[in-house]
C-alpha positions as CSV (number, residue, x, y, z in Angstrom):
1,X,87.7,75.9,102.4
2,X,86.6,79.5,101.0
3,X,90.3,81.4,100.6
4,X,90.0,85.4,101.9
5,X,92.1,88.4,100.2
6,X,94.4,87.8,103.2
7,X,95.4,84.0,102.3
8,X,95.9,84.8,98.5
9,X,98.4,87.4,99.6
10,X,100.5,85.0,101.7
11,X,100.0,82.5,99.3
12,X,101.2,85.2,96.8
13,X,104.1,86.3,99.1
14,X,105.2,82.2,99.6
15,X,105.3,82.5,95.8
16,X,107.3,85.7,95.3
17,X,110.0,84.5,97.8
18,X,110.4,80.8,96.4
19,X,111.6,82.6,93.3
20,X,114.5,84.2,95.4
21,X,115.1,82.0,98.0
22,X,116.3,78.5,98.3
23,X,113.4,77.7,101.0
24,X,111.0,80.3,102.4
25,X,110.3,80.4,106.7
26,X,107.4,82.1,107.9
27,X,109.9,84.6,109.6
28,X,110.6,85.3,105.6
29,X,106.9,85.7,105.1
30,X,106.5,88.0,108.5
31,X,109.3,90.6,107.2
32,X,108.3,90.6,103.2
33,X,104.8,91.2,104.8
34,X,105.4,93.8,107.6
35,X,103.2,91.3,109.8
36,X,104.2,90.4,113.6
37,X,105.2,86.5,113.7
38,X,102.1,85.3,115.7
39,X,100.2,86.6,112.9
40,X,102.2,84.6,110.4
41,X,102.1,81.9,112.4
42,X,98.0,81.8,112.7
43,X,97.9,82.5,108.9
44,X,100.0,79.7,108.0
45,X,98.5,77.7,109.9
46,X,95.1,78.3,108.8
47,X,96.8,77.6,105.0
48,X,98.1,74.5,106.2
49,X,94.9,73.2,107.3
50,X,92.8,74.2,104.1
51,X,95.9,72.6,102.2
52,X,97.0,75.1,100.6
53,X,100.9,75.0,102.5
54,X,103.1,72.2,103.5
55,X,105.5,73.3,106.2
56,X,108.8,71.2,106.1
57,X,110.7,69.6,109.4
58,X,113.1,72.3,108.8
59,X,110.2,75.3,109.1
60,X,110.2,75.6,105.2
61,X,107.1,76.6,103.2
62,X,105.6,74.7,100.6
63,X,102.8,75.8,98.1
64,X,100.7,72.5,97.5
65,X,99.0,72.3,94.0
66,X,95.9,74.2,94.7
67,X,98.1,76.7,96.7
68,X,100.1,77.3,93.5
69,X,97.6,77.6,91.4
70,X,95.9,80.4,93.6
71,X,99.5,82.1,94.0
72,X,100.2,81.9,90.2
73,X,96.8,83.5,89.5
74,X,97.4,86.5,91.9
75,X,100.8,87.2,90.9
76,X,99.6,87.4,87.1
77,X,96.8,89.6,87.9
78,X,98.9,91.6,90.6
79,X,102.0,92.0,87.4
80,X,99.3,92.3,84.5
81,X,97.1,94.9,86.3
82,X,100.5,97.0,87.6
83,X,101.9,97.1,83.7
84,X,98.6,98.1,82.3
85,X,98.1,100.8,84.8
86,X,101.4,101.8,84.5
87,X,101.3,102.3,80.5
88,X,98.1,104.6,81.1
89,X,100.1,107.0,82.8
90,X,99.7,106.2,86.8
91,X,102.9,106.4,89.3
92,X,104.4,103.0,89.4
93,X,103.7,102.7,93.1
94,X,100.2,103.7,92.9
95,X,99.4,101.0,90.2
96,X,101.0,98.2,92.3
97,X,98.7,99.9,94.9
98,X,95.6,99.5,93.3
99,X,96.5,96.2,91.5
100,X,96.9,94.5,94.7
101,X,93.4,95.3,96.0
102,X,91.9,94.7,92.5
103,X,93.6,91.7,92.1
104,X,91.5,90.1,94.6
105,X,87.5,90.9,93.6
106,X,87.9,91.4,89.8
107,X,86.0,88.3,87.9
108,X,87.7,85.9,85.8
109,X,85.7,87.3,82.8
110,X,86.8,90.9,83.6
111,X,90.5,90.2,84.2
112,X,90.9,88.0,80.7
113,X,89.3,91.2,78.9
114,X,91.7,93.7,80.5
115,X,94.8,91.1,79.8
116,X,93.2,90.7,75.8
117,X,92.8,94.8,75.5
118,X,96.1,95.4,77.5
119,X,98.2,92.6,75.2
120,X,96.3,94.0,71.7
121,X,97.0,97.5,72.6
122,X,100.5,96.9,73.3
123,X,101.1,95.0,70.0
124,X,99.3,98.0,68.1
125,X,101.7,100.6,69.7
126,X,98.4,102.3,71.0
127,X,99.8,102.5,74.6
128,X,103.6,103.6,75.6
129,X,105.8,101.8,76.6
């Protein structure tokens, strides 16, 4: 099953919430993302069918290995791109919004090149911190 942008967003949200909470429920995902309960239920059902999420007996959501890999990749892209754009002088809110759009479509090759560049310029002090 090919995962679309919205699926990646759900996985990333579950990943973020798992860092903050003992267990994550669909209602927590909906509140975080601002989506309705039916929308979240449908998305979680698709992610479960696709093998990205497991729903526990108590309603808790857990990422499978592949779900976790995708969530971590998306989260890394989001945080790194947000930081990079911010260091370029972009307003933090705009940087995060733009990173959220880009993180789903940027190729691995381009992302790795930007990441290397950002790390090199940070080490060399070329971009304000």
